[in-house]
C-alpha positions in Angstrom: 9.1 11.7 -21.1 7.4 14.9 -19.8 7.9 18.6 -19.3 9.4 20.0 -16.7 6.0 21.7 -16.2 3.7 18.1 -16.1 6.4 16.9 -13.9 6.0 19.3 -11.2 1.9 19.4 -11.7 2.0 15.4 -11.3 4.3 15.3 -8.3 3.6 17.8 -5.6 1.3 17.6 -3.3 1.7 20.4 -0.7 -1.3 22.4 0.4 -2.0 24.6 -2.5 -0.7 22.7 -5.3 -2.7 21.4 -7.9 -1.9 17.7 -6.8 -2.4 18.2 -3.4 -5.7 19.9 -3.9 -6.9 16.5 -5.9 -5.0 14.4 -3.2 -6.9 16.1 -0.3 -10.2 15.0 -1.7 -9.4 11.3 -0.4 -9.3 9.3 3.1 -5.4 8.6 3.3 -4.2 6.0 6.1 -1.6 7.9 8.4 -0.5 4.9 10.8 -1.1 1.8 11.9 -3.6 1.3 15.0 -0.9 -0.7 16.5 1.5 2.4 16.7 -1.0 4.6 18.8 -1.4 0.9 21.2 2.5 1.4 21.7 2.4 5.5 21.9 -1.5 7.0 22.0 0.2 10.4 20.8 2.4 10.7 17.5 3.8 13.3 15.3 2.5 12.3 11.8 2.8 14.1 8.4 0.4 13.6 5.2 0.5 15.9 2.0 3.2 18.2 3.5 1.5 19.1 6.7 2.7 17.8 10.0 0.1 17.0 12.4 0.0 15.4 16.0 -2.4 12.4 16.1 -3.7 10.9 19.4 -6.3 8.3 21.5 -7.5 10.1 24.6 -7.9 7.7 27.4 -11.8 7.2 26.4 -10.5 5.8 23.0 -11.2 9.0 20.9 -8.8 9.5 18.0 -7.9 13.2 17.0 -5.9 14.8 14.5 -4.9 18.1 15.4 -2.1 20.6 13.8 1.6 20.2 15.4 1.5 23.3 17.1 -0.3 24.3 20.3 -2.2 27.7 19.4 -0.9 29.0 22.6 3.2 29.0 22.4 3.8 26.6 19.8 4.8 23.9 21.4 4.8 20.2 19.4 1.6 18.4 20.4 3.6 15.1 19.9 4.9 16.0 23.7 1.1 15.9 24.6 -0.8 14.5 27.6 -3.9 12.1 26.4 -6.6 12.8 28.8 -10.0 11.5 29.7 -11.0 13.7 26.7 -8.6 15.3 24.7 -5.1 16.2 24.3 -3.6 18.7 26.9 -0.2 20.7 25.7 2.7 19.5 27.7 3.5 23.3 28.2 1.2 25.1 29.8 -1.8 22.5 30.2 -3.8 24.1 27.3 -6.4 21.3 26.3 -8.2 20.6 23.2 -10.8 17.8 21.6 -10.9 16.1 18.3 -12.6 18.9 17.4 -10.1 21.3 18.0 -11.8 23.2 20.7 -9.7 24.5 23.3 -11.4 23.0 26.5 -9.4 24.4 29.1 -6.9 26.7 29.6 -5.8 26.4 33.7 -3.9 29.2 34.4 -6.0 31.9 32.8 -8.3 33.2 35.4 -11.2 30.3 36.3 -13.9 32.9 35.0 -11.7 33.7 31.9 -13.5 32.9 28.5 -10.4 33.4 26.9 -10.5 29.8 25.4 -13.4 30.2 23.7 -11.4 32.3 21.2 -9.1 29.5 20.4 -9.3 26.9 18.0 -6.5 24.2 16.8 -6.3 22.9 13.3 -7.9 19.8 12.9 -9.2 16.8 10.5 -11.5 14.0 11.0 -10.0 10.8 11.3 -11.6 6.9 11.8 -10.2 3.6 11.7 -10.6 1.0 9.7 -8.5 -2.4 9.0 -6.0 -1.8 11.3 -5.1 1.5 9.9 -5.9 4.8 10.8 -7.5 7.7 8.2 -7.7 10.9 7.9 -9.2 13.7 5.6 -7.7 16.9 5.2 -9.5 18.4 2.3 -12.8 20.6 2.0 -16.2 20.2 3.9 -18.2 17.6 4.1 -15.7 15.2 4.1 -16.8 12.1 1.9 -17.6 8.6 3.2 -14.1 6.0 3.9 -14.6 3.7 1.4 -14.4 0.1 2.6 -11.9 -1.5 0.2 -12.4 -5.0 0.7 -9.4 -6.6 1.9 -9.6 -3.6 5.3 -13.2 -5.3 6.2 -13.6 -8.7 4.4 -14.6 -11.1 7.0 -12.1 -13.9 8.4 -8.4 -14.6 7.2 -5.2 -13.1 8.7 -3.9 -9.8 8.3 -0.4 -8.2 8.6 0.8 -4.8 7.9 4.6 -4.4 7.1 6.2 -0.8 5.9 8.9 1.7 5.3 9.2 5.4 5.0 11.2 6.0 1.8 13.1 8.9 0.7 11.4 9.9 -2.7 8.4 11.3 -4.5 5.1 9.0 -4.3 4.4 9.0 -7.8 8.1 6.4 -8.4 6.5 4.0 -6.2 3.0 4.6 -8.2 4.3 4.1 -11.4 6.2 0.9 -10.6 2.9 -0.3 -10.1 1.7 0.0 -13.4 4.9 -1.3 -14.6 4.8 -5.2 -15.4 7.8 -5.3 -17.8 10.4 -4.5 -15.0 9.5 -7.8 -13.2 11.8 -9.9 -15.6 15.0 -8.5 -14.4 14.3 -6.6 -11.5 12.7 -9.9 -9.7 14.5 -12.1 -11.5 17.9 -11.5 -13.0 19.0 -8.6 -10.2 17.4 -11.1 -7.4 19.8 -14.1 -8.3 22.5 -11.7 -9.1 21.8 -10.9 -5.0 21.6 -14.1 -4.4 25.3 -15.2 -6.0 26.9 -12.4 -4.4 25.4 -13.7 -1.0 26.7 -17.5 -1.8 22.8 -18.1 -1.7 22.4 -19.0 -5.4 21.8 -22.5 -5.4 20.3 -24.8 -8.8 17.1 -24.8 -6.3 16.9 -20.9 -6.3 18.1 -20.8 -9.9 15.3 -22.3 -10.8 12.3 -21.2 -8.1 13.6 -17.6 -7.6 10.2 -15.8 -8.2 9.3 -18.4 -10.9 6.9 -16.3 -13.2 9.7 -14.2 -13.5 12.1 -17.2 -14.5 9.4 -18.5 -17.1 9.5 -14.6 -18.7 13.2 -14.6 -18.9 12.9 -18.1 -21.1 10.3 -16.5 -23.2 12.5 -13.3 -23.8 15.7 -16.1 -24.7 13.2 -17.5 -27.6 12.7 -14.1 -29.0 8.9 -14.1 -27.2 8.4 -10.1 -26.2 5.4 -8.7 -24.2 2.8 -6.2 -25.3 0.9 -4.1 -22.6 -2.2 -2.0 -22.1 -4.5 -0.5 -19.5 -7.8 -2.3 -19.0 -10.0 0.0 -17.9 -12.6 -0.3 -14.9 -14.9 2.1 -12.8 -12.2 2.3 -10.2 -8.7 2.8 -12.4 -7.8 -0.2 -14.6 -6.0 -3.5 -14.3 -2.6 -4.2 -16.4 -3.0 -6.0 -19.6 -0.3 -8.2 -20.6 -0.2 -10.2 -24.2 2.7 -12.4 -25.0 3.6 -12.3 -29.3 2.2 -16.0 -29.5 -0.8 -15.7 -27.7 -4.2 -14.3 -29.0 -5.9 -11.0 -28.3 -8.8 -12.9 -26.5 -6.3 -14.2 -23.5 -7.5 -13.5 -20.2 -4.2 -12.0 -19.8 -4.8 -9.4 -22.2 -8.5 -8.8 -21.9 -8.8 -8.6 -18.1 -5.5 -8.1 -17.5 -3.8 -8.3 -13.6 -3.5 -6.5 -10.2 -6.1 -3.5 -10.3 -5.3 -0.1 -9.8 -7.9 1.8 -7.1 -7.4 5.2 -7.8 -5.3 7.1 -6.5 -2.6 4.8 -5.1 -3.5 1.3 -4.1 -2.8 -1.7 -6.3 -4.7 -5.0 -5.6 -2.8 -8.2 -5.7 -5.1 -11.6 -6.2 -7.7 -10.4 -4.3 -10.7 -12.8 -6.0 -8.2 -15.8 -7.2 -9.9 -18.8 -6.2 -7.4 -20.9 -4.2 -4.7 -17.6 -3.5 -4.1 -17.9 0.0 -1.8 -14.4 -0.1 -4.2 -11.5 -1.2 -2.8 -8.0 -0.6 -2.6 -4.2 -1.1 0.5 -2.3 -2.3 -0.1 1.5 -0.9 2.2 4.5 -1.2 1.0 7.3 0.6 2.5 10.9 -0.1 3.7 12.3 3.2 5.4 15.3 1.1 7.3 15.9 -2.0 10.2 13.9 -1.2 9.3 11.0 0.9 6.5 8.3 0.7 4.8 5.9 3.3 4.7 2.8 1.7 3.2 -0.3 3.3 1.6 -3.6 2.0 -1.5 -4.9 3.7 -2.0 -8.9 3.8 -5.1 -10.9 4.1 -4.2 -14.5 4.1 -7.2 -16.4 3.1 -6.8 -19.7 4.4 -9.4 -22.3 3.3 -11.8 -23.5 5.7 -10.6 -26.3 8.2 -7.9 -24.5 9.4 -7.9 -23.3 12.2 -6.8 -19.8 11.8 -6.3 -17.9 15.2 -8.5 -14.8 16.1 -6.5 -11.6 15.8 -7.2 -8.5 18.8 -5.2 -6.2 15.7 -3.7 -6.4 13.0 0.6 -6.3 13.5 2.5 -4.1 11.7 6.3 -4.1 11.1 8.8 -1.7 9.7 10.6 -2.9 6.5 14.4 -1.9 6.3 15.9 -1.0 3.4 19.5 -1.9 4.3 21.6 -4.5 6.1 23.7 -3.3 8.9 26.9 -2.6 6.8 24.8 -0.2 4.6 24.8 -2.1 1.5 21.0 -2.1 0.0 18.5 -5.6 0.8 18.1 -6.7 -2.3 16.8 -10.5 -2.0 13.2 -10.1 -1.1 10.6 -9.0 -4.0 9.5 -6.0 -2.0 13.1 -4.6 -1.1 13.8 -4.8 -4.9 10.9 -2.5 -5.9 12.1 0.1 -3.2 15.6 0.5 -4.1 14.4 1.0 -8.0 12.1 3.7 -6.9 14.0 5.7 -4.3 17.5 5.7 -6.6 15.6 7.7 -9.3 16.0 10.7 -6.7 14.0 12.4 -4.4 12.0 13.6 -7.5 12.5 11.5 -11.0 13.4 14.2 -13.4 10.8 12.6 -16.2 12.4 15.3 -19.0 14.9 12.9 -19.1 13.4 9.7 -19.2 13.3 7.3 -22.6 9.7 5.7 -22.7 9.3 2.0 -24.7 6.3 0.0 -25.4 6.9 -1.7 -21.7 5.5 1.6 -20.4 1.9 1.7 -21.5 0.4 1.7 -18.2 2.6 4.0 -16.7 1.8 6.4 -19.6 -1.7 5.4 -19.1 -1.8 6.0 -15.3 0.1 9.6 -16.0 -2.7 11.0 -17.5 -5.4 9.6 -15.4 -3.4 11.4 -13.1 -3.2 14.6 -15.0 -7.3 14.4 -16.1 -8.2 14.0 -12.5 -6.6 16.6 -11.2 -8.1 18.8 -13.9 -11.4 17.6 -12.6 -10.9 19.2 -9.2 -9.6 22.6 -10.9 -12.9 22.8 -12.8 -14.7 22.4 -9.5 -15.8 18.7 -9.4 -14.9 15.7 -7.5 -12.4 13.2 -8.6 -12.8 9.4 -8.8 -13.3 7.3 -6.1 -14.6 9.9 -4.0 -17.9 8.4 -2.5 -20.7 9.9 -0.5 -23.5 7.1 -1.1 -23.5 4.8 1.9 -24.5 1.9 -0.1 -21.4 2.2 -2.6 -19.1 1.9 0.1 -18.7 -1.3 1.4 -16.1 -3.3 -0.8 -17.1 -1.3 -3.6 -14.2 -3.1 -5.6 -15.9 -6.5 -5.5 -18.0 -5.4 -8.8 -14.7 -6.7 -10.3 -14.8 -10.1 -9.0 -14.8 -12.6 -12.3 -17.0 -15.6 -12.4 -14.9 -18.7 -11.5 -14.7 -19.7 -14.9 -13.1 -16.3 -16.1 -10.7 -16.9 -12.7 -9.7 -19.8 -13.8 -8.8 -18.3 -17.1 -6.4 -16.0 -15.5 -4.8 -18.5 -13.9 -4.2 -20.8 -16.5 -2.7 -17.8 -18.2 0.0 -17.4 -15.8 1.2 -20.7 -15.5 0.8 -23.5 -13.2 4.9 -22.3 -12.7 3.8 -18.9 -11.3 3.6 -16.6 -8.3 0.7 -18.3 -7.2 2.7 -21.6 -7.2 6.0 -19.9 -5.7 3.7 -18.3 -2.7 1.8 -21.5 -2.1 5.1 -23.3 -1.1 5.9 -20.3 1.4 6.4 -23.1 4.4 9.4 -25.3 2.6 12.7 -25.4 2.9 15.1 -24.7 -0.3 17.8 -26.2 -0.9 19.9 -23.3 0.5 18.6 -24.0 3.9 15.8 -21.2 4.4 12.3 -20.6 4.2 10.5 -19.9 0.5 8.7 -17.4 2.5 12.0 -15.5 3.3 12.4 -14.9 -0.5 9.7 -12.4 0.1 8.9 -8.9 2.3 6.4 -11.8 4.3 9.4 -12.7 6.1 9.4 -9.3 7.9 5.7 -10.0 9.2 5.4 -10.1 13.3 3.4 -13.2 12.9 6.2 -14.8 10.2 5.8 -18.2 12.1 2.3 -18.5 12.8 1.8 -17.5 8.5 4.2 -20.7 7.9 2.5 -23.4 10.2 -1.0 -22.4 8.7 1.0 -22.8 5.0 1.3 -26.3 6.4 -1.8 -26.8 7.8 -3.2 -25.8 4.7 -0.8 -28.4 2.8 -1.7 -31.3 5.6 -5.8 -30.4 4.5 -5.1 -30.7 1.1 -3.3 -34.0 1.4 -6.1 -35.8 3.4 -9.1 -34.2 1.1 -6.9 -36.0 -2.1 -6.7 -38.7 -0.2 -10.2 -39.1 1.0 -11.5 -38.3 -2.8 
């Protein structure tokens, strides 16, 4: 458990708070680019600040304080002009640097506008997302994390605004132990209540979780540890009947990129579905969680070119108000927000399966202290040579990667997601057991999986 003081330290992200000051040293994704295509002026919130994001008619992005410095009307109702954003109230116009460039109701020779400046922050686009920096100048370089810039592939973004603190979301990423029950037993119970639990789904619904439950039933327990690296750590796990030189213990799975990105299978050979999970603190009690997919189909599959990265929002509830529990991410989300707006960690009781949760809290506290002492936290980049797909230094050689895959078993999540295009005995596609079912181009993804299987069959027959 945490003390009340430490819980406050680690959860608060507003201006002037220790955690907020640390977070302001990073670039944060604040919107999907496609959302600006639909509406070029948007109200956004990040780290407790309400802002107006816009794209003017020349294509320039700007991020301004939400209130016009004139009479405080919200700039979310502004008019994008050729070079700036015009307030819809009295026509004052501002550029991306916060300069007031027009005050049309003032005398023509007035220099009054030169005394006015709007709050403004740097903003950039990368990988179908808009990124903002709210910290002190000069801004660090925007790190070009691998999946956002990797050539090729087929990208999708799904997201939801969650009514809870960001740390609850982040801690789940370090919690390997929850998978057996949240994504196994609870998932099966949800299907049972819906009348969808068949022998097929019982055996396969996230097959890794089924395998883990079988081992628990036989008295095999698992211990956990962080496996540290220069960007954060991966999650090591060791079953009691395995050796400590097992790849799952010494290399781990699903690396953290501090402060809040979790990677899934970015370097595992033959794995199509690669992703980042990201939980951006909007304020103390809300989080923008999104999953960034990169489908890495093999050469020989005709992957269509994308003009942009499609975006969709993930629902939390059915129309009757019941929570959605029949896909992996939705199960995670209910675990996060049902802890309350800000989890009271003075009431918790941590066990051995929480080793990586404890490690992340300690790392977060350490990085807050670095900033308080005048330093820069980890993963802040100022060397241009260091920002291009930096985490690829963690990529293992093919022999090691093969060991990691073998340690997870052929019936694990790799196998399960390789069958996204297949139809279950219950009549639904395997992809619909995961959050990928909400992807705007779901049908295209399914078709590309089918083409991959056909290609592999042809290659096997020709071998």
